[in-house]
Structure formats: C-alpha cells, structure tokens
C-alpha positions as CSV (number, residue, x, y, z in Angstrom):
1,M,10.6,-6.4,10.3
2,K,14.0,-4.8,11.1
3,E,15.6,-6.5,8.1
4,L,12.7,-5.4,5.8
5,I,13.0,-1.8,7.0
6,E,16.8,-1.8,6.5
7,M,16.3,-3.2,2.9
8,L,13.6,-0.5,2.2
9,H,15.9,2.3,3.1
10,A,19.3,0.9,2.0
11,G,18.0,-0.2,-1.4
12,G,16.0,3.0,-2.1
13,Y,12.9,0.8,-2.7
14,S,9.3,2.0,-2.5
15,C,8.2,-1.3,-1.0
16,V,9.7,-4.6,0.3
17,I,7.6,-7.6,1.0
18,A,8.6,-10.8,2.8
19,H,6.7,-14.1,2.6
20,G,8.5,-16.6,4.8
21,D,12.1,-16.5,3.6
22,S,11.3,-15.0,0.2
23,F,11.7,-11.3,-0.4
24,R,10.5,-9.1,-3.2
25,T,11.5,-5.5,-3.7
26,F,9.6,-2.8,-5.7
27,T,10.5,0.6,-7.0
28,R,7.4,2.1,-8.6
29,R,5.5,4.9,-6.9
30,G,1.9,4.6,-5.9
31,V,-0.1,1.3,-5.6
32,A,0.7,-0.3,-9.0
33,D,3.2,-2.8,-7.6
34,L,0.8,-3.9,-4.8
35,Y,-2.1,-4.1,-7.2
36,D,-0.1,-6.2,-9.7
37,L,1.0,-8.5,-6.9
38,L,-2.5,-9.0,-5.5
39,V,-3.9,-9.7,-9.0
40,Q,-1.0,-11.9,-10.3
41,D,0.3,-13.6,-7.1
42,A,-2.1,-13.1,-4.2
43,D,-0.6,-16.1,-2.4
44,F,2.7,-14.2,-1.9
45,L,0.8,-11.4,0.0
46,S,-1.1,-13.8,2.2
47,G,0.6,-13.8,5.7
48,S,3.3,-11.5,4.4
49,R,5.2,-8.7,6.1
50,V,5.4,-5.3,4.3
51,A,7.7,-2.3,4.6
52,D,6.5,0.6,2.5
53,K,7.5,4.3,2.3
54,V,3.9,5.7,2.2
55,I,0.6,4.0,2.8
56,G,-2.7,5.6,1.9
57,K,-6.2,4.1,2.1
58,A,-5.9,2.5,-1.4
59,A,-2.6,0.7,-0.5
60,A,-4.0,-0.3,2.8
61,S,-7.1,-1.9,1.1
62,L,-4.8,-3.9,-1.2
63,M,-2.9,-5.2,1.9
64,V,-6.2,-6.1,3.6
65,L,-7.5,-8.0,0.5
66,G,-4.1,-9.7,0.2
67,G,-4.1,-10.9,3.8
68,V,-0.9,-9.1,4.9
69,K,-0.2,-9.7,8.6
70,E,2.3,-6.9,9.5
71,V,3.2,-3.5,8.1
72,Y,5.8,-0.9,8.6
73,T,5.7,2.5,6.9
74,H,7.3,5.9,7.2
75,V,4.0,7.8,6.6
76,I,0.4,6.5,6.8
77,S,-2.9,8.3,6.5
78,R,-5.4,8.0,9.4
79,P,-8.0,6.3,7.1
80,A,-5.4,3.7,6.0
81,L,-4.4,3.1,9.6
82,Q,-8.0,2.6,10.6
83,L,-8.6,0.1,7.7
84,L,-5.5,-1.9,8.6
85,H,-6.3,-2.0,12.3
86,E,-9.9,-3.1,11.6
87,A,-8.5,-6.0,9.6
88,G,-6.2,-7.0,12.5
89,I,-3.0,-6.1,10.7
90,V,-0.1,-5.1,13.0
91,V,1.1,-1.6,12.0
92,D,4.3,0.3,12.9
93,C,4.7,3.8,11.5
94,D,6.8,6.9,12.0
95,E,4.1,9.5,11.1
96,V,0.4,9.5,10.9
97,V,-1.2,12.2,8.6
98,D,-4.8,13.2,7.8
99,Y,-4.4,12.2,4.2
100,I,-1.7,11.4,1.6
101,I,-0.7,14.3,-0.6
102,N,-0.3,14.1,-4.4
103,R,3.0,14.0,-6.1
104,N,2.9,17.8,-6.9
105,H,2.2,18.6,-3.3
106,T,-0.9,20.6,-4.3
107,G,-3.7,18.5,-2.7
108,W,-4.9,15.0,-2.0
109,C,-3.5,11.9,-3.6
110,P,-6.0,10.9,-6.3
111,L,-6.7,7.5,-4.8
112,E,-6.9,8.8,-1.3
113,Q,-9.5,11.3,-2.6
114,A,-11.4,8.7,-4.6
115,S,-11.6,6.2,-1.7
116,R,-12.4,8.9,0.9
117,D,-16.0,8.0,1.4
118,L,-15.6,4.2,0.9
119,H,-15.3,2.1,4.0
120,S,-14.3,-1.4,3.0
121,A,-11.3,-2.8,1.0
122,K,-13.7,-4.6,-1.3
123,D,-15.5,-1.3,-2.1
124,I,-12.1,0.4,-2.8
125,F,-10.7,-2.3,-5.1
126,P,-12.8,-1.4,-8.2
127,V,-11.7,2.3,-7.8
128,I,-8.0,1.2,-7.7
129,K,-8.5,-1.1,-10.7
130,D,-10.1,1.7,-12.8
131,F,-7.4,4.1,-11.8
132,I,-4.6,1.7,-12.7
133,S,-6.3,1.0,-16.0
134,E,-6.5,4.7,-16.8
135,Q,-2.9,5.3,-15.9
136,R,-1.7,2.5,-18.1
137,K,-3.7,3.8,-21.0
138,K,-2.0,7.1,-20.6
139,E,1.5,5.5,-20.5
140,S,1.0,3.5,-23.7
C-alpha cells in the first residue's frame, strides 16, 4: 500500500488502484472513475488495493461490489467505513468524518445524502447509476 499512497500524492491523482502488478491512476473527482471501472472492467477491481483521496458511502459501495480487498484514504465517512468493514475490506485512513461534504462546502455530498438511508452496496448502486447518468447528460 505504501507505493500506492506515494503514487496518489506524488501524481496528484484522485485514485490509484493496483491489481497484482498492474496499476491504474484516475483524476476525476467523485465516483465516476470507480463506477466506470466496475461497469467496464470489474475483474480489475476484484482483489485489488485502492488508494483514494476521499471515500464516501457511494464509493465504498462500488468497492464492495467490485471485491476490493484493501483501501487507504485520507478522509472517509463513518457510513463508508462501516460498509467496508462489514464487507471484510481492510481500511487504513487518516481521518473519519460523519459525512462527506459537497464541492461547494455548503452541505452533504449529493451521493452521500442520497445513500444515507440505504444499507447495502446493491441498494446503493442504482442510485449511483442514476446520478452518473444525470451528470453525463448535463455535461453533453
């Protein structure tokens, strides 16, 4: 994990994922990169190690569904930490917060809020899928 953490910080990435000897780096904010990887190449996530800047409940659910085995993050929400622990994923973090804040620092991250009352990664996935779809419509 040390190498992943160093890559995360030195490269200014949002997320670094290792599967065996292969590494992938990501730069987008939010869960879009994890979502795309799970949908397009789930095998890469299975058994992987992940270093991510911030992990909320939605990102944690994607990691659970993908079969990630170990995670490091700078900041993680309590609900995300609980979801990862319940799935048996090893977690190392610098800071645990009650919830992830939005990009404007005015309240909850939209996906953290939307998944607030959901308890399983399978239940959270459709919420993420709809959110990503709406975001992509706005961008095009």
